[in-house]
N, C-alpha and C positions, 0 to 999 in steps of 0.2 A: 176907180180903181181895183174893179172886178178880174177875175178870171174865170177859167173855165172851172167846173164843177169837179173835172178831176186833179186840179191843184191842188184844192182843199186839205188832202193828206199831206203834202207838202208844207203848206204854210203851219200848219196844226203842227208838226215835228219842229219846224221851225222857232216858235212862238214856246216849245218847250225848251229851250237852250235861252231863250230870253230875245230873240231875232224877232222885228214885226216886216211885215211885208212895205215897203217903199214904194215900189212901183210893179203894177202889173196890166191890166189891158189896156192899148195904144192901139184904139184905132188908125189906120194906114199909117201907123210908124212901119220905116224902110232901114235896111243896115248902111251901114257906110257903104258898101258896095251896089245898093240898089236894089239889093231884095226883101222881099219881104220878110219882117221880122216877126218872130215867134210871139213877140208881145203884140200884134197886131190882131193875132187871133186867140189872146187870152192861153197861151201855152206857155207861158214863162212869167216868172216873179224876180223879181230884185230884192233881194232880204239885207236889209241892213240892223246893225247892233256892234257889242264890244266883240273883240278877237278871240277869248274864249270861246264866247257863243258859238262865234263862225266856225272855230276849228272843230266844235263838239258835232255841230251838225255835217261839217263834212263829212266827218267818220263815221255818223251815222250811216248816211248815205251811201260811204262808199262799202262799209260793212254789209249793208242792204243789197244793193244793187251796181257796186261794185266789181272788178276781176279779184 
């Protein structure tokens, strides 16, 4: 369930909110429209955890990277 090393900081930040990586690298993954998925290249993570942790992580990501 790996991913690119560049995704490690996001997984680490998520873990501070009690979240875990549920899925990462999925070689050969395609989207419903038939395009190559970011999961197929290790550039995406699926996170799992409680709603308050998800909200906290979202707010941190928005503050750091969002508008």
